[in-house]
TILUMPA-976922 format. One record per atom (N, C-alpha, C, O, CB): x, y, z; residue in one letter. Coordinates in steps of 0.05 Angstrom, whole numbers, padded with zeros to 5 digits, always signed. Each point is the difference from the previous one (the first is absolute). Glycine has a CB too. Layout:
N
XYZA ...
% end
This chain:
277
+00230+01051+00147X -00003-00029+00000X -00028-00007-00009X -00019+00012+00009X +00053-00016+00028X -00036-00016-00055X -00026-00007-00009X -00016-00014+00022X +00011-00013+00017X +00007+00008-00064X -00045+00009+00046X -00017-00010+00021X +00002-00030+00001X +00000-00014-00021X -00030+00053+00016X +00031-00050+00030X +00000-00029+00004X +00028-00012-00001X +00002-00024+00005X -00046+00024-00026X +00065+00015+00016X +00027-00011+00001X +00014+00008+00025X -00001+00024+00007X +00003-00024-00057X +00011-00019+00063X +00014+00006+00025X +00029+00007-00006X +00014-00014-00015X -00045-00018+00040X +00040+00054-00014X +00028+00008-00004X +00017-00011+00022X -00002+00009+00023X -00013+00033-00045X +00031-00062+00016X +00019-00011+00019X +00020+00021+00008X +00009+00001+00023X -00015-00047-00041X +00014+00063-00001X +00019+00022+00006X -00011+00018+00022X +00014+00008+00018X +00004-00010-00066X -00044+00008+00046X -00012+00018+00020X +00000-00014+00027X +00004+00013+00020X -00031+00010-00055X +00020-00049+00035X -00001-00014+00026X +00028-00003+00012X +00002-00006+00024X -00042-00019-00041X +00061+00029+00001X +00027-00002+00011X +00012+00027+00007X +00024+00003+00005X -00018-00044-00032X -00023+00062+00028X +00009+00025+00009X +00004+00021-00021X +00008+00023+00006X +00013-00047+00029X -00026+00018-00061X +00003+00020-00020X -00027+00013-00006X -00021-00013+00003X +00060-00012-00023X -00038+00050+00013X -00025+00015-00004X -00002+00009-00029X +00021+00003-00014X -00020+00013+00061X -00025-00013-00057X -00004+00011-00026X +00006-00019-00023X +00007+00009-00022X +00004+00035+00042X -00013-00070-00015X +00006-00019-00021X -00021+00002-00022X -00024+00005+00005X +00045-00036+00028X -00013+00029-00058X -00017+00002-00023X -00002-00028-00013X +00015-00018+00007X -00002+00067-00015X -00032-00052-00010X -00003-00026-00014X +00027-00008-00013X +00016+00016-00008X -00065-00008+00000X +00053-00035+00007X +00025-00010-00010X +00021-00004+00022X -00006+00003+00023X -00004+00020-00066X +00034-00030+00035X +00021-00006+00019X +00016+00025+00006X +00005+00016-00018X -00004-00063+00002X +00009+00050+00040X +00021+00019+00006X +00026-00014-00006X +00005-00022+00010X -00032+00046+00026X +00044-00012-00052X +00025-00012-00009X +00024+00012+00015X +00001+00024+00005X -00021-00033-00050X +00038-00008+00053X +00025+00008+00014X +00023-00014-00013X -00003-00019-00015X -00022+00025+00059X +00049+00004-00037X +00025-00012-00011X +00021+00001+00021X +00001+00019+00017X -00013-00006-00064X +00030-00033+00047X +00022-00002+00019X +00023+00018-00007X +00012-00003-00021X -00025-00043+00031X +00019+00066+00008X +00023+00017-00004X +00026-00015+00005X +00021+00010-00006X -00049+00029+00018X +00026-00063+00000X +00024-00016+00005X +00010-00014-00025X +00024-00006-00002X -00040+00000+00049X -00002+00001-00067X +00007-00017-00023X +00000+00014-00026X +00009-00011-00020X -00029-00026+00045X +00010+00062-00027X -00001+00015-00024X +00017+00025+00001X +00005+00011+00021X -00051-00028-00028X +00056+00026-00016X +00017+00024-00002X +00024-00002+00018X +00008+00019+00013X -00048+00009-00024X +00052-00052+00012X +00022-00005+00018X +00026+00016-00005X +00018-00001+00016X -00039-00044-00010X +00022+00058-00029X +00023+00016-00006X -00002+00028+00013X +00018+00016-00002X -00011-00042-00041X -00030+00032+00055X -00006+00026+00012X +00002-00001+00030X -00004-00021+00012X -00025+00032-00050X +00034+00011+00051X -00002+00002+00030X -00029-00007+00008X -00019+00004-00015X +00056+00032+00017X -00040-00045+00023X -00026-00011+00008X -00022+00021-00002X -00022-00007-00009X +00046-00024+00039X -00019+00055-00022X -00021+00021-00001X -00007+00006-00028X -00024+00007-00006X +00040+00012+00049X +00002-00021-00062X -00006+00005-00028X -00017-00023-00011X -00017+00005-00017X +00059+00021+00012X -00038-00050+00014X -00017-00022-00008X -00029+00005+00009X -00019-00003-00016X +00058-00029+00019X -00042+00040+00021X -00026+00007+00011X -00013+00021-00017X -00024-00001-00006X +00038-00012+00052X +00001+00034-00053X -00010+00022-00016X -00010-00010-00027X -00021+00008-00009X +00051+00023+00033X -00014-00049-00037X -00008-00009-00027X -00026-00017+00002X -00018+00002-00017X +00067-00002+00003X -00051-00017+00034X -00025-00016+00004X -00023+00018+00005X -00022-00004-00011X +00049-00034+00029X -00024+00058+00000X -00021+00018+00007X -00010+00017-00024X -00023+00005-00003X +00042-00003+00050X +00001+00006-00064X -00007+00016-00023X -00018-00015-00019X -00015+00012-00016X +00058+00012+00020X -00042-00051-00003X -00018-00016-00017X -00027-00004+00012X -00017-00013-00012X +00057-00010-00005X -00045+00034+00040X -00026-00002+00013X -00003-00026+00016X -00022-00008+00006X +00004+00036-00042X +00041-00042+00042X -00001-00025+00014X +00007+00004+00030X +00015+00018+00007X -00003-00042-00050X -00022+00006+00060X +00009-00001+00028X +00027-00014+00001X +00009-00013-00019X -00057+00012+00036X +00061+00004+00006X +00028-00010+00003X +00001-00021+00022X -00011+00004+00022X +00029+00041-00038X -00004-00067+00010X +00006-00020+00020X +00030+00002+00008X +00017+00003-00017X -00054-00033-00001X +00042+00027+00044X +00028-00001+00009X +00003-00024+00018X -00019-00011+00011X +00023+00061-00014X +00021-00057+00008X +00006-00023+00017X +00011+00010+00027X -00014+00015+00013X +00025-00045-00054X +00012+00023+00048X +00012+00006+00026X +00002+00030+00005X +00017+00014-00013X +00008-00057+00011X -00042+00053+00020X +00000+00029+00005X +00024+00010+00015X +00007+00023-00001X -00056-00025+00002X +00063-00017+00013X +00022+00009+00017X +00024+00010-00016X +00018+00013+00011X -00033-00046+00023X +00015+00027-00059X +00023+00009-00017X -00007+00025-00015X +00016+00009-00017X -00001-00056+00012X -00038+00059+00010X -00010+00023-00015X +00001+00026+00016X +00000-00001+00025X -00030-00030-00051X +00030+00054+00012X -00003+00026+00012X -00030+00005+00003X -00013+00009-00019X +00058+00009-00001X -00056-00023+00043X -00029+00001+00003X -00011+00028-00004X -00021+00003-00012X +00024-00041+00044X +00011+00058-00022X -00008+00028-00003X -00003+00007-00030X -00018+00013-00008X +00040-00001+00052X -00002-00021-00059X -00001+00006-00029X -00022-00016-00014X -00013+00011-00018X +00062-00003+00019X -00054-00032+00007X -00022-00015-00011X -00027+00014+00006X -00017+00002-00017X +00044-00045+00023X -00030+00051+00019X -00025+00013+00008X -00004+00026-00015X -00023+00007-00005X +00028-00027+00049X +00016+00034-00052X -00002+00025-00014X -00001-00003-00030X -00002+00019-00015X +00027+00002+00052X -00024-00046-00047X +00002-00005-00028X -00027+00005-00016X +00001+00003-00024X +00034-00036+00035X -00057+00033+00004X -00026+00002-00013X -00011-00026-00011X -00021+00000-00012X +00034+00045+00002X +00002-00067+00014X -00009-00026-00010X -00022-00012+00017X -00002+00006+00024X +00048-00013-00042X -00063-00009+00006X -00019-00016+00015X +00012-00028+00003X +00005-00014-00020X -00045+00041+00002X +00045-00034+00043X +00012-00026+00005X -00021-00021+00004X -00018+00003+00016X +00057+00019+00005X -00037-00043-00036X -00019-00022+00001X +00007-00020+00022X -00018-00009+00015X +00010+00015-00064X +00033-00014+00051X +00008-00020+00019X +00029+00003+00006X +00016+00012-00015X -00051-00043-00001X +00043+00021+00039X +00028+00000+00010X +00005-00025+00017X -00020-00013+00009X +00022+00064-00010X +00022-00058+00005X +00006-00023+00018X -00009+00007+00028X +00006+00022+00010X +00033-00036-00039X -00052-00005+00042X -00012+00006+00026X +00015-00011+00024X -00011-00001+00022X -00031+00001-00045X +00067-00008+00019X +00017-00011+00021X +00029+00002-00008X +00005+00005-00024X -00042-00036+00039X +00055+00028+00003X +00028+00000-00006X +00013-00027+00005X +00018-00008-00014X -00016+00056+00025X -00011-00061+00010X +00010-00027+00007X -00022-00015+00014X -00020+00010+00008X +00068+00008-00003X -00043-00045-00004X -00018-00016+00015X -00013-00022-00016X +00004-00002-00024X -00012+00040+00053X -00009-00053-00016X -00015-00022-00013X -00026-00004+00015X -00006+00013+00019X +00049-00035-00035X -00059+00002+00006X -00027-00004+00010X -00001-00021+00022X -00021-00004+00012X +00004+00018-00056X +00039-00029+00049X -00003-00024+00017X +00019-00003+00023X -00007-00015+00018X -00009-00005-00058X +00039+00033+00041X +00018-00003+00022X -00003+00023+00020X -00008+00022-00008X +00039-00046-00022X -00025+00019+00055X -00006+00021+00020X +00016+00025-00005X -00011+00022+00000X +00002-00057+00033X +00035+00032-00039X +00016+00024-00006X -00008+00013-00026X -00002+00024-00002X +00040-00044+00027X -00044+00003-00045X -00009+00011-00026X -00026+00015+00002X -00003+00021-00012X +00027-00058-00010X -00043+00027+00038X -00025+00013+00003X +00004+00027+00013X -00012+00020-00008X -00012-00064+00011X +00040+00045+00018X +00006+00025+00014X +00012+00021-00018X -00008+00023+00000X +00014-00049+00041X +00013+00017-00059X +00012+00019-00019X -00020+00009-00020X -00001+00023-00007X +00045-00045+00013X -00060+00003-00016X -00021+00007-00020X -00019+00021+00011X -00005+00020-00013X +00008-00066-00007X -00014+00042+00044X -00019+00019+00011X +00013+00027+00006X -00012+00020-00005X -00013-00058+00025X +00050+00038-00010X +00014+00025+00006X +00005+00016-00026X -00005+00024+00000X +00026-00046+00041X -00011+00008-00061X +00007+00015-00025X -00026+00007-00016X +00000+00018-00016X +00045-00041+00014X -00066+00007+00006X -00026+00008-00013X -00010+00026+00012X -00010+00017-00014X -00001-00065+00006X +00014+00051+00034X -00008+00026+00012X +00017+00023-00010X -00011+00022-00005X -00004-00047+00046X +00041+00021-00044X +00017+00020-00012X -00009+00007-00028X +00000+00023-00009X +00038-00039+00038X -00045-00005-00044X -00009+00004-00028X -00026+00016-00001X -00003+00017-00018X +00025-00059+00005X -00040+00037+00032X -00025+00015+00000X +00005+00030+00004X -00014+00017-00011X -00009-00058+00030X +00042+00048-00003X +00007+00029+00004X +00009+00012-00027X -00007+00023-00006X +00020-00031+00054X +00003-00007-00063X +00009+00010-00026X -00024+00002-00020X -00002+00019-00015X +00048-00039+00023X -00063-00001-00007X -00023+00000-00018X -00018+00024+00005X -00011+00012-00018X +00013-00061+00017X -00004+00057+00026X -00015+00025+00007X +00013+00024-00013X -00014+00017-00011X +00000-00038+00055X +00040+00023-00043X +00013+00023-00012X -00003+00001-00031X -00002+00021-00012X +00035-00022+00050X -00034-00023-00050X -00003-00002-00029X -00029-00002-00010X -00005-00001-00024X +00050-00020+00024X -00063+00019+00020X -00028-00006-00007X -00003-00024-00017X -00014+00000-00020X +00004+00049+00024X +00024-00070+00003X +00001-00025-00015X -00020-00019+00012X +00003-00007+00024X +00046+00013-00037X -00069-00016-00001X -00022-00016+00012X +00007-00029+00006X -00011-00012+00018X -00019+00042-00041X +00050-00041+00008X +00005-00029+00003X +00029-00005+00007X +00018+00012-00011X -00055-00021-00021X +00041-00011+00049X +00027-00007+00009X +00004-00030-00005X -00016-00016+00010X +00017+00053+00026X +00020-00044-00050X +00003-00027-00010X +00016-00018+00018X +00020+00008+00012X -00024+00011-00057X -00005-00044+00048X +00013-00020+00017X +00006-00025-00017X -00011-00004-00022X -00013+00021+00063X +00043-00034-00031X +00006-00026-00011X -00001-00021+00022X -00002+00006+00023X +00031+00015-00060X -00028-00046+00028X -00001-00022+00020X +00024+00000+00019X -00002-00011+00022X -00023-00015-00055X +00047+00038+00025X +00023+00004+00018X +00016+00022-00011X -00004+00009-00023X +00005-00058+00036X +00019+00059+00002X +00018+00021-00009X +00017-00010-00024X +00009-00023+00000X -00008+00042+00046X +00003-00001-00065X +00015-00007-00024X +00026+00016+00000X +00001+00023+00009X -00044-00033-00035X +00064-00002+00017X +00026+00014-00003X +00001+00016-00025X -00020+00001-00015X +00042-00037+00040X +00000+00051-00029X +00002+00017-00023X -00003-00014-00027X -00008+00012-00020X +00038+00016+00047X -00023-00054-00028X -00004-00015-00025X -00027-00014-00003X -00004-00015-00018X +00053+00008+00019X -00067+00014+00018X -00027-00012-00001X -00003-00027+00013X -00022-00011+00000X +00016+00036-00041X +00027-00036+00051X +00000-00026+00013X -00009+00004+00030X +00007+00020+00012X +00029-00038-00044X -00050-00002+00043X -00008+00002+00028X +00024+00001+00019X +00020-00015-00004X -00062-00009-00007X +00041+00041+00031X +00022+00002+00019X +00002-00026+00015X +00022-00009+00006X -00028+00058-00001X -00017-00062+00001X +00000-00026+00013X -00019-00019-00016X -00024-00002+00004X +00032+00024+00042X +00005-00035-00066X -00017-00018-00016X -00012-00023+00016X +00010-00008+00020X +00019+00019-00059X -00053-00020+00029X -00015-00021+00013X -00005-00022-00020X -00009+00004-00023X -00013+00029+00054X +00028-00057-00023X -00004-00024-00018X -00029-00009+00000X -00010-00007-00021X +00057-00007+00030X -00060+00015+00014X -00027-00010+00002X -00015+00017+00021X +00011+00005+00022X +00002-00052-00036X -00037+00056+00007X -00016+00015+00019X -00018-00019+00015X -00016-00015-00011X +00016+00056-00019X +00002-00041+00056X -00015-00018+00017X -00028+00011+00007X -00004+00024-00003X +00049-00041+00022X -00063+00000-00010X -00026+00011+00010X +00002+00021+00021X -00015+00019+00000X -00005-00063-00011X +00039+00040+00029X +00003+00020+00022X +00009+00027-00012X -00008+00021+00009X +00021-00058+00024X +00004+00037-00053X +00009+00024-00013X -00024+00015-00013X -00001+00024+00000X +00046-00045-00008X -00063+00006-00005X -00024+00012-00011X -00016+00015+00021X -00009+00023-00004X +00007-00060-00031X -00003+00024+00058X -00016+00013+00021X +00014+00025+00010X -00012+00020+00005X -00007-00064+00008X +00045+00042-00009X +00016+00023+00010X -00001+00023-00020X -00003+00023+00007X +00033-00054+00019X -00026+00024-00052X -00001+00021-00020X -00026+00015-00001X -00001+00024-00002X +00033-00051-00025X -00054+00012+00029X -00027+00013+00000X -00002+00018+00024X -00011+00022-00002X -00009-00061-00022X +00029+00031+00047X -00002+00016+00024X +00017+00025-00002X -00008+00022+00008X +00000-00063+00019X +00032+00038-00039X +00017+00024-00005X -00013+00020-00018X +00002+00024+00004X +00039-00052+00003X -00053+00018-00028X -00013+00017-00019X -00024+00014+00012X -00007+00023-00008X +00023-00052-00029X -00030+00017+00055X -00022+00013+00015X +00011+00024+00015X -00013+00021+00001X -00012-00065+00003X +00048+00040+00008X +00013+00023+00015X +00009+00022-00019X -00002+00023+00006X +00017-00055+00029X -00006+00024-00059X +00007+00020-00021X -00024+00015-00008X +00001+00024-00003X +00036-00053-00013X -00059+00015+00012X -00025+00013-00008X -00010+00020+00020X -00010+00021-00006X -00002-00061-00020X +00016+00033+00052X -00007+00019+00022X +00016+00025-00002X -00010+00022+00004X -00002-00060+00025X +00038+00036-00035X +00017+00024-00004X -00011+00017-00023X -00002+00024+00002X +00043-00050+00015X -00048+00012-00039X -00010+00015-00023X -00026+00014+00006X -00005+00023-00008X +00026-00056-00021X -00039+00020+00044X -00026+00012+00007X +00004+00025+00017X -00014+00020-00004X -00008-00066+00002X +00041+00045+00021X +00004+00024+00017X +00012+00023-00017X -00006+00023+00007X +00014-00053+00033X +00007+00024-00060X +00012+00021-00017X -00016+00007-00024X +00007+00019-00014X +00036-00035+00030X -00064+00001-00022X -00016+00006-00024X +00014-00008-00025X -00003+00013-00021X -00019+00024+00045X +00039-00058-00023X +00015-00010-00023X -00006-00030-00004X -00010-00013+00017X +00047+00048-00010X -00030-00045-00030X -00004-00028-00007X +00027-00013-00005X +00017+00010-00016X -00062+00000-00005X +00050-00032+00035X +00023-00017-00006X -00008-00020-00022X -00021-00012+00002X +00040+00018+00045X -00001-00011-00066X -00005-00019-00021X +00021-00022+00000X +00024+00006+00002X -00046+00030-00030X +00013-00061+00027X +00018-00023+00000X +00004-00009-00029X -00018-00008-00014X +00001-00006+00061X +00042+00015-00056X +00007-00006-00028X +00007-00029-00004X +00016-00011+00016X +00000+00058-00021X -00027-00059-00015X +00009-00027-00008X +00026+00003-00017X +00004+00020-00013X -00051-00037+00013X +00063-00003+00002X +00026-00001-00015X +00002-00026-00015X -00016-00018+00004X +00038+00048+00031X -00002-00033-00051X +00005-00026-00013X +00025-00013+00012X +00020+00014+00007X -00041+00002-00049X +00020-00042+00044X +00022-00016+00011X +00019-00010-00020X +00024-00005+00006X -00054-00008+00030X +00021+00011-00061X +00016-00013-00021X +00022+00017-00011X +00021-00010-00008X -00060-00016-00003X +00035+00053+00010X +00019+00017-00014X +00013+00020+00019X +00024+00003+00001X -00050-00009-00043X +00009+00021+00057X +00010+00024+00014X +00003-00004+00030X +00019+00011+00012X -00040+00016-00048X +00004-00042+00049X +00000+00000+00029X -00002-00028+00012X -00017-00006+00016X -00005+00050-00018X +00041-00063-00005X -00002-00027+00011X +00004+00001+00030X +00016+00015+00011X +00001-00033-00054X -00032+00001+00057X +00002-00002+00029X -00017+00019+00016X +00002+00000+00024X +00043-00015-00032X -00061+00031-00006X -00018+00019+00014X -00025-00014+00009X -00014-00013-00016X +00033+00051-00011X -00026-00037+00053X -00025-00012+00009X -00024+00017-00008X +00002+00024-00004X +00023-00045+00043X -00048+00007-00041X -00026+00013-00006X +00003+00016-00026X -00011+00023-00001X -00001-00020+00050X +00025-00014-00069X +00006+00015-00024X -00021-00001-00022X -00004+00019-00014X +00052-00027+00025X -00061-00015-00013X -00019-00003-00022X -00025+00018+00004X -00007+00007+00022X +00024-00054-00029X -00030+00054-00015X -00024+00016+00002X -00021-00015+00016X -00015+00012+00016X +00024+00009-00060X -00010-00047+00042X -00018-00016+00016X +00005+00003+00029X -00018-00001+00017X +00014-00031-00054X +00030+00035+00044X +00007+00003+00029X -00008+00027+00010X -00012+00002+00021X +00050-00032-00027X -00031+00051-00009X -00007+00027+00010X -00030+00004+00001X -00011+00013+00017X +00053+00004-00036X -00057-00030+00000X -00029+00002+00000X -00011-00014+00025X -00018+00010+00013X +00017-00007-00064X +00012-00026+00057X -00010-00015+00024X +00005+00016+00025X -00018+00000+00018X +00028-00044-00041X +00012+00058+00025X +00006+00015+00024X -00019+00025+00001X -00009+00007+00022X +00057-00023-00023X -00052+00029-00022X -00019+00023+00000X -00028-00009+00008X -00013+00015+00015X +00041+00007-00050X -00036-00045+00025X -00027-00010+00008X -00001-00006+00030X -00020+00006+00013X +00014-00025-00059X +00028+00008+00057X +00000-00007+00028X -00001+00024+00018X -00014+00000+00020X +00040-00040-00031X -00012+00062+00003X +00000+00024+00015X -00026+00016-00004X -00011+00010+00020X +00061-00008-00024X -00060-00002-00020X -00025+00013-00008X -00004+00028+00012X -00018+00005+00015X -00001-00051-00018X +00038+00063-00004X +00000+00027+00011X +00006+00019-00023X +00019-00005-00016X -00003-00010+00062X -00031+00037-00050X +00004+00018-00023X +00027+00014+00001X +00008+00013-00019X -00057-00007+00017X +00063-00008+00025X +00027+00013+00001X +00023-00020-00005X +00023+00007+00003X -00043+00026+00030X +00013-00057-00041X +00019-00020-00010X -00011-00011-00026X -00020-00015+00000X +00037+00003+00047X -00005+00019-00069X -00009-00008-00026X +00023-00012-00016X +00023-00002+00010X -00058+00038-00009X +00030-00044-00025X +00020-00012-00017X +00012+00021-00019X -00014+00018-00009X -00010-00062+00011X +00050+00042-00006X +00013+00012-00023X +00003-00023-00019X +00019-00015+00002X +00006+00052+00024X -00044-00040-00045X -00001-00023-00017X +00019+00005-00024X -00007+00015-00018X -00040-00025+00032X +00070-00002-00014X +00020+00004-00021X -00003-00022-00021X +00005-00023+00005X +00027+00044+00028X -00042-00013-00057X -00006-00019-00020X +00024-00011-00014X -00001-00022-00011X -00041+00046+00005X +00064-00010+00006X +00025-00011-00010X +00008-00024+00016X +00005-00022-00011X +00010+00067-00005X -00014-00042+00042X +00008-00023+00018X -00020-00022-00002X +00007-00023-00001X +00014+00055+00032X -00047-00025-00033X -00021-00020-00001X +00001-00016-00026X -00005-00024+00001X -00024+00052+00028X +00036-00016-00051X +00003-00014-00025X +00022-00021+00002X -00003-00022-00011X -00014+00062-00014X +00039-00033+00037X +00022-00019+00002X -00007-00023+00019X +00007-00023-00006X +00026+00060-00003X -00047-00031+00030X -00005-00020+00021X -00025-00016-00004X -00001-00023+00008X +00025+00052+00021X -00045-00016-00040X -00026-00013+00000X -00015+00003-00026X -00014-00019-00008X +00013+00028+00056X +00003+00013-00063X -00015+00004-00024X -00030+00004+00004X -00008+00006+00023X +00043-00034-00046X -00051+00023+00002X -00029+00002+00002X -00008+00028+00012X -00015+00002+00019X +00011-00053-00013X +00015+00072-00018X -00001+00026+00012X -00028+00012+00002X -00007+00012+00020X +00053-00004-00038X -00062-00012-00003X -00027+00012+00001X -00017-00012+00022X -00014+00014+00014X +00017-00005-00063X -00002-00036+00052X -00014-00012+00022X +00010+00008+00026X -00015+00002+00020X +00005-00039-00049X +00037+00041+00031X +00013+00009+00025X -00010+00027+00008X -00008+00005+00023X +00048-00032-00034X -00041+00046-00007X -00009+00027+00007X -00029+00000+00008X -00008+00015+00018X +00042+00005-00049X -00050-00036+00018X -00028-00001+00007X -00004-00011+00028X -00016+00011+00016X +00005-00018-00065X +00026-00013+00056X -00002-00012+00027X +00011+00019+00021X -00012+00003+00022X +00016-00049-00042X +00018+00059+00014X +00014+00017+00020X -00012+00027+00003X +00006+00014+00020X +00035-00040-00029X -00056+00036-00010X -00007+00028-00001X -00012+00011+00026X +00006+00023+00006X -00014-00030-00054X -00009-00007+00062X -00010+00012+00025X +00022+00007+00021X -00005+00015+00018X -00037-00040-00026X +00065+00013+00005X +00022+00005+00019X +00023+00016-00012X +00020+00003+00013X -00033-00046+00009X +00009+00053-00046X +00022+00014-00013X +00002+00029+00009X -00020+00014+00000X +00015-00045-00040X +00029+00040+00047X +00004+00029+00005X +00014+00013-00024X -00004+00024-00004X +00006-00034+00053X +00013-00005-00064X +00015+00011-00023X +00008-00024-00018X +00003-00022+00010X +00015+00063+00016X -00015-00036-00052X +00010-00020-00018X +00026+00010-00013X +00002+00024-00008X -00050-00041-00001X +00068+00000+00007X +00025+00007-00013X +00003-00018-00024X -00009-00023+00000X +00030+00038+00043X -00008-00004-00064X +00003-00015-00025X +00028+00003-00012X +00013+00020+00003X -00062-00014-00011X +00057-00027-00006X +00023-00001-00018X -00004-00025-00017X -00015-00018+00008X +00047+00043+00025X -00019-00026-00056X -00004-00023-00017X +00021-00022+00007X +00020+00005+00013X -00038+00026-00050X +00012-00055+00026X +00016-00023+00006X +00008-00013-00028X -00018-00004-00017X -00005-00004+00063X +00048+00001-00050X +00023+00003+00018X +00012+00028-00002X -00007+00015-00018X +00016-00063+00014X +00010+00055+00021X +00015+00024-00002X -00008+00022+00019X +00016+00018+00005X -00009-00030-00051X -00031+00012+00056X -00012+00020+00018X +00002+00028-00013X +00010+00019+00012X +00003-00046+00029X -00021+00028-00066X -00002+00026-00014X -00029+00008-00004X -00018-00013+00010X +00063+00004-00033X -00049+00030+00007X -00027+00011-00004X -00019-00019-00014X +00010-00018-00014X +00011+00063+00014X -00047-00041+00002X -00020-00016-00015X +00007+00000-00030X +00008+00020-00011X -00044-00009+00045X +00032-00034-00046X +00006-00003-00028X +00027-00011-00007X +00006-00006-00023X -00036+00043+00016X +00046-00041+00027X +00027-00010-00005X +00002-00030+00006X +00021-00013-00005X -00003+00057+00017X -00039-00056-00002X +00000-00028+00007X -00026-00014-00005X -00013+00006-00020X +00047+00004+00054X -00040-00030-00017X -00022-00018-00006X -00027+00007+00012X -00020-00012-00007X +00054-00021+00005X -00036+00054+00019X -00025+00006+00014X -00017+00018-00018X +00010+00020-00011X +00013-00025+00057X -00048-00002-00049X -00019+00017-00015X -00012+00020+00019X -00022-00003+00010X +00012-00035-00043X +00025+00059+00038X -00010+00020+00020X -00025+00015-00009X -00016+00006+00018X +00064-00002-00003X -00052+00002-00040X -00026+00012-00007X -00024-00018+00008X -00021+00011+00008X +00044+00012-00046X -00020-00049+00036X -00021-00018+00009X -00004+00001+00030X -00022+00000+00010X +00031-00029-00049X +00014+00030+00053X -00002+00003+00029X -00014+00026+00008X -00017+00000+00017X +00060-00027-00012X -00035+00049-00019X -00013+00026+00005X -00030-00001-00004X -00015+00011+00016X +00058+00011-00030X -00051-00035-00008X -00029-00002-00005X -00014-00016+00022X -00023+00006+00008X +00032-00003-00057X +00004-00024+00059X -00012-00016+00022X -00002+00016+00025X -00020-00002+00015X +00038-00039-00036X +00003+00057+00027X -00001+00017+00024X -00023+00021-00002X -00015+00005+00018X +00066-00012-00013X -00053+00019-00029X -00020+00020-00005X -00028-00013+00003X -00018+00012+00012X +00049+00014-00042X -00035-00049+00019X -00026-00014+00001X -00007-00006+00029X -00023-00001+00008X +00030-00019-00054X +00013+00014+00063X -00004-00007+00028X -00004+00025+00017X -00007-00003+00024X +00034-00037-00031X -00024+00064-00004X -00005+00024+00015X +00024+00012+00015X -00003+00017+00017X -00042-00034-00013X +00069+00008-00012X +00024+00010+00013X +00006+00028-00009X +00003+00005-00024X +00015-00051+00028X -00015+00065+00014X +00007+00028-00006X +00024+00009+00016X +00006+00024+00003X -00053-00014-00014X +00062-00030+00022X +00023+00007+00016X +00025+00004-00017X -00001+00005-00024X -00019-00031+00062X +00043+00025-00024X +00026+00006-00012X +00011-00026-00014X -00001-00022+00010X +00010+00058+00025X +00001-00031-00059X +00017-00020-00014X +00027+00013-00003X +00003+00022-00012X -00042-00044-00014X +00059+00009+00037X +00027+00012+00000X +00019-00016-00018X +00000-00025+00001X -00008+00042+00045X +00024-00003-00062X +00020-00013-00017X +00025-00002+00017X +00014+00019+00005X -00034+00000-00049X +00026-00044+00052X +00025-00005+00015X +00017-00018-00019X +00002-00024+00004X -00024+00028+00043X +00035+00010-00066X +00013-00014-00022X +00024+00016-00009X +00001+00024+00003X -00045-00045-00018X +00063+00006+00004X +00022+00014-00015X -00010+00008-00027X -00017-00014-00012X +00052-00013+00038X -00024+00048-00036X -00005+00008-00028X +00018-00017-00018X +00024-00001+00004X -00037+00048+00009X +00001-00060-00033X +00016-00016-00019X +00018+00018-00016X +00022-00007-00008X -00058-00028+00005X +00026+00059-00002X +00017+00021-00015X -00005+00027+00012X +00009+00005+00023X -00011-00032-00066X -00012+00044+00029X -00006+00027+00009X -00021+00000+00021X -00022-00011-00004X +00035+00029-00041X -00008-00006+00069X -00021+00000+00021X -00026+00014-00008X -00022-00009+00008X +00059+00010+00025X -00036+00019-00050X -00025+00012-00008X -00016-00018-00018X -00024-00001+00002X +00046+00045+00001X -00008-00060-00020X -00014-00020-00016X -00012-00022+00017X -00021-00010-00006X +00052+00020-00032X -00017-00017+00060X -00010-00020+00018X -00026+00010+00013X -00019-00015+00004X +00066-00002+00004X -00047+00042+00000X -00024+00011+00013X -00023+00004-00020X -00023-00003+00007X +00052+00026+00026X -00022-00017-00058X -00021+00000-00021X -00013-00027-00003X -00025-00001-00001X +00050+00036-00024X -00009-00056+00025X -00011-00027-00002X -00017-00008+00023X -00021-00012-00003X +00060+00000-00024X -00030+00020+00051X -00015-00005+00024X -00027+00014+00000X -00020-00012+00006X +00063+00006+00019X -00042+00032-00032X -00026+00015-00001X -00019-00011-00020X -00024-00002+00004X +00049+00043+00010X -00014-00049-00038X -00017-00012-00020X -00013-00026+00009X -00023-00004-00006X +00053+00026-00029X -00014-00038+00049X -00011-00026+00009X -00022+00003+00020X -00019-00016+00002X +00064-00004-00010X -00044+00041+00024X -00020+00003+00022X -00019+00024-00005X -00011+00012+00018X +00045-00031+00014X -00037+00026-00057X -00021+00019-00008X -00023-00016-00013X +00002-00011-00022X +00032+00048+00015X -00056-00039+00022X -00023-00017-00009X -00022+00018-00010X -00008+00020+00014X +00020-00056+00020X -00023+00029-00057X -00022+00016-00010X +00001+00006-00030X -00017+00013-00011X +00014+00006+00057X 
% end
C-alpha cells in the first residue's frame, strides 16, 4: 500500500491489501449454467474474490474447501430492523451467519432494511418509515455491530432501489443507509454501497461515493438499465473508479451483475473499468 493511503479493506478484516481495488464477483449471478462450486472456481481462477448470498442453501464444507477468498455473504436469514419479532429473528440468524463466516473466513456480512423474499421483494413491505422506526433501526444496528465486534467481522447495510427491484423496502435509499451508519458510528457496521441501486434511486454517484466513503465497507456495481456489466448502460464506471482512487479507496469493488452475454467477457469489462493507472 502506498504511504498515506488508508486501506478500508484492511480495516474491515482483510490483510495484505495492495494499491488499487480488490475485485470480487457474485457467484449467484455469473456462470449460471454451471454448478455453484464450478462458478466459484471460475471466478477464483481469474484472481477475483467471491460474493455469495444465502449461505443456508449452500454446502458450507465444500465452500470452505474450495480455496476461494470470500468477500461477502448474506448476514441474516430472516428478520427486520424495527419490529420486536423481526429484531429477534435478525439477531438470532446474524449470530448463525457469523459462525458460517468464521468457517469461510468471510470478513463482511450483508444486511438489508428488512428481510427479502426469493423475488427480492420485502417480506413485510412498508409504505412509510416513521421517526420511531428510525430510532429503533439505529438501536438494532448497534446491537448488530456489537455482534460483529465480538466475532471480528463487519456487517454491511446495503442500499436498494425502490423503483425497479425492491419496492416497499424500508431504509432502502443510499441516503437512508448512510444516515443509519452515521448514527451507529461503529467500524463493525458499514455500508455495502451498491451503485446500481443508487443510480436508479438517486444518481450523482461520484459525489455520493465521496460523501459515503468514510462509512463504506464494500462497493457493488452493475450498469443501468439491465443490471449487467460496466459498459452496457449509462454509468461511466471508469470515471467512478478514478474518483474512488483519488479519494484513497483500496477496498473491495464487487460485480453484482448479470452477464449480458459471455460471463468471461463481462468480467473482462468489469476489470477494465476498475483498473486505474
